[in-house]
C-alpha positions in Angstrom: 110.8 89.3 111.1 112.4 86.3 109.3 110.6 83.0 108.3 111.6 80.8 112.1 109.9 84.0 113.4 106.9 83.4 111.7 106.9 79.7 111.2 107.2 79.8 115.2 104.1 82.8 115.8 101.7 80.5 113.7 102.8 77.1 115.4 101.8 78.8 118.7 98.3 79.4 117.4 95.8 76.6 118.8 95.8 73.4 116.6 98.0 74.6 114.0 99.6 72.2 111.7 102.5 73.4 109.6 103.2 70.9 106.4 105.3 71.2 104.1 104.5 71.5 100.4 107.1 70.1 97.8 105.0 70.9 95.2 105.2 74.4 95.9 108.2 74.6 97.8 106.9 76.7 101.1 105.4 75.6 104.4 101.7 75.5 105.4 99.3 76.5 108.0 96.2 74.6 108.4 93.4 74.8 111.1 91.3 70.7 110.0 93.5 70.0 107.2 92.6 74.2 105.4 94.7 76.8 104.7 94.9 79.8 106.2 98.6 80.3 105.6 101.3 80.0 103.7 105.0 80.9 103.9 107.6 80.7 100.7 108.9 82.7 97.8 107.4 84.3 94.4 108.7 84.0 91.0 110.8 86.4 91.6 112.2 84.3 95.0 111.2 87.0 97.2 109.9 85.9 100.4 106.5 85.9 100.8 103.5 85.0 103.7 100.3 84.6 102.0 97.4 85.2 104.0 93.7 84.7 103.7 91.7 88.0 104.9 87.8 89.2 104.3 87.7 90.9 100.6 87.5 94.2 101.4 90.2 93.9 104.1 92.7 92.3 101.7 92.4 95.3 99.1 92.7 98.2 102.1 96.2 96.2 103.1 97.2 95.9 99.1 95.8 99.7 98.5 97.8 100.8 101.5 101.0 98.8 101.7 103.2 98.4 98.3 104.8 95.4 99.7 101.4 93.4 99.8 100.1 92.6 96.5 97.4 90.1 95.3 98.1 86.5 97.1 100.2 84.3 95.0 99.2 81.1 93.2 95.8 81.4 95.3 92.3 83.6 94.8 93.6 87.0 94.4 90.2 88.0 96.2 90.5 86.3 99.2 94.5 86.3 99.5 97.0 88.5 100.3 100.7 88.1 99.7 102.6 90.3 102.1 106.8 90.7 101.4 107.8 89.5 105.3 111.1 91.0 104.5 110.1 94.7 103.9 107.0 94.4 106.7 107.7 95.7 110.0 107.0 93.2 113.2 103.9 94.4 114.4 102.1 94.8 110.8 103.1 90.7 110.1 101.9 89.8 113.6 98.3 92.2 113.0 98.0 90.4 109.7 98.4 87.1 110.5 96.4 86.9 114.2 93.8 88.9 111.8 94.0 85.3 109.3 94.1 82.8 112.2 90.8 84.5 113.6 88.7 85.3 110.8 89.4 81.6 109.4 89.1 80.4 113.0 85.6 81.9 112.9 84.8 80.1 109.7 85.1 76.6 111.3 81.5 74.6 113.6 81.4 75.4 116.7 82.7 71.3 117.7 85.8 72.2 115.9 85.8 75.8 117.3 85.9 74.0 120.8 88.3 71.4 120.0 91.0 74.1 119.1 89.6 75.8 122.3 90.2 72.4 124.4 86.7 72.9 125.0 85.1 69.6 123.1 82.9 67.0 125.5 84.4 63.7 125.3 81.6 61.3 124.1 
């Protein structure tokens, strides 16, 4: 999976906004101005997708896959970085979905309804 495919897959999810953070040279993917994914490069200029996951889940993926490491420039407990050029498309899609749905669950009920398009107008 290439960077454009990853950007398209993440932007297709309800409520996701993408921006580019010049200081990081990375694309960020946000829900209500809170980041759950980042697409960029590590210090070796290797392509990485950094995702927020529950700590136990992130630890499991880091143990299972050599190309998944602690989140680059992020909290090492809550974030993982994936060399997306080495990962299968199925694994990447699964990880992106887990990051998105996991983060979605942390939002308020009203925010979740807004994302789902079910918010009541007042």
